[in-house]
N, C-alpha and C positions, 0 to 999 in steps of 0.2 A: 780429544781436545780441539781438533780442527773444527769440529761442529760448532763450538762456541764462537770461533772467529767468523765462521760463515754466517751464523745468526747475528753476530755483532755488525757485520758489514751490511746485511740485509735490513736490519733494524734502523741503522743510520740512514740508509737510502730512503726509508719511509718517513724520516724526520721525527722519529719517536725518541725524544731526548731522554726521557725517564728510563726507558728500557735500554737505551744505548749506554747510559751511565751504569745501570745495573749489570749488564753483560760485560762491560769493561772491568768492573770490579770482580765479577765471577771468573773472568779469564785470568786476572792477576792472581786471584786466590787459588786457582787450579794449577798455578806454577808455570804458566806459559811465559816464555821470554818476553820481556817488556817491549822489545823492538818488534817482535812478531805481532803483539797485540796492536801496536801502532801501525805497522806496515800492512799486515794481512787483515786487520779489522777495520780501523778507522780510515786509513788512507785508501785502502781498497774500496771502501764504501763511497768515499768522496770522489774517487776516480770514476766509479760507475755513474754517480750523479752528474759528473761533468760530461760524460759520454751521452747520457740521456738528454741533457740540456742541449748539447750540440745537435742531436737528432730531432730536437723539438718535441721530444716525448714528455718532457716536464718543462715547467716554466719558472720564472724567477722566484715566486713565493715558495715553490718546492725546494729550490736551492737554498733559500734562507732557512727553511725548516731543517734541512739536512745539516746546514752549517751550525745551527743551534745544537743539534744532536752531537755533532763532532766536537764542539767546544765542551759539551757535558762530559764526553769521554776523556777529552784531554785534561780536564780538571782532575780526573782520577789519576791519570798517568804523569802529570807534570812533576810532582815531587819525586816520583820514581825515576823519571828521565834525568832529573837533576842529580839524584843520588848515584845513578849508574853512569853519569857523565856522558850520556849518549848525544852526539852532535846532531844538529839539524842538517838538512840537505844543503843549506846555504842561507845567507842573509840578504834580504831584498829591501831597498828603500823605495817606497811607493808614494805617489802623490799626483794631484791634478795641478797643472802648471799655473804660474802667476797670471792673474787676470781672469781665471776661469773657476767658477764655483760648482761646476757639475761633477758629482762624484759617484753616481750610481754604478757606472761601468767600472770605475776604479775600485770601488768597494767589492764588486763581484770578483774582480781579479784577485784582490787580497784574500777573499774567502777561499778561492780555488788554490791559491798558492799555499795558504796555511793547510788546506786539506791535502796538499801534495807533500807536506812535511817541511816546508820552508819557514824560516823565521821572517816575519814581515814587520817593518817599521813604517807605519802609515803616517805620513806627514799631513794628510788631509788635503784641502784644496787651496788654491791661490798661493802656491808655493814658489818663491823666487829661486832662480838658478843656483845661487850661492848656497842656499839651505840644502838643496839636494846633494850637492857635492860635499859640503862640509859634513853632513850627516853620514854620508857613505864612508868618508874617511874616518870619522870618529868612531863609527860603529863597525868598521872593517867589513863593510858590505861588498858583495861581489857584483851586484847589479842595481842600477837605478831604473825604476819603471816610471815613465811619464805618460800621463793621460791628458787629453784635451778634447773638448766637444766644440768649442768655438774656433772657427778658422782664424780669427784675429789673434788667438793665443798660440797658434802653432809655432810661430817664430821663436817663442821662448824655448821650445825643445832644441832648436839649433843652438841657442845660447848655452844650454846645459852641456851639449856635446862639445862645443868650443871650449867651455870652461874645463871640462875633463882633460882635453888636449893641452890647454894652456898650463894646467897644474902638473903636467907630466904623468897623468894617471891612466893614460891609454894602455889597455891590456890588463891593468889591475881592476879597473871599474868599467863594466860594460853598461851601455845605455839601450834600453828597450822602450819603444814608443807604441802608442795605440790610441784609439778613440775614433768616433764616427767619421770625422773628416780626414783622418790620417790615412795615407796610402803607402804601399810598399815603395813606390817611386820616391815619395817625400822622404821616407826613412833613409833611402839610399842617398838622396841628394844632401841631406844634412849630416851624413856620416854616422847614423845610428847603427848599433850592432845587431838589432833585431826589431822586427815589426810583428805585432800580434793583431790579427783582424777581429778577434773576439776574445772573451775571457779564457776559454779553454785553450785556444791556440796560443795565447800569451803565456800560459803556464808551460806549454810544450816548448816554446821558443826559449824561455828563460831556463828551463831544465837543460836544454841542449847547450845553452851558453855556459852554464856552470859546470856541466859534466864533461863537455868536450872543448869548450873555449871557442867553438866555431860561431861565426856570425850567420844569421839566418835571413839575410836580405835576398 
């Protein structure tokens, strides 16, 4: 049965959404545990895609194709995951900060997070500080992920961190920041809990935040 999961993972990395869906269904029909189909099939495949992207062996269009394949597999698993009440690895609120409409990098982070098994609430772009925090509270999210491409919008990140502190949510809600002009030093200066220098690293940082509660500055 492991052969099916290996095939599923490899098919996803090639961006073959039709056969990813087919193999996901075959794995379920073969009686493989749903969590294993998710972890050892779909998530394993997306993890490999992330590594290849990091090493510049593949490029953004390849990642998008793999994401489409992953979503095709998830459509098969979604009702089964709900039925079995299997929890996600965590819930993340994601968005590009107020004043900034650039979202390619943010979208890539969202793809990678979903591929790693997280539930992502994507608020889009031009998101005010209050909306980040209010959504994190109402959705019981563990992490807020902030993206910015314009240096003029970076101060909004500081406002989000300050708002988390003002609301007494420090420790309950972690703040991760990233984007082309953002640096590790800036993240430290504003009191962010984590800094991701690219999409793959952002997922690694957020994973550590949720699993260990440690900051990654």
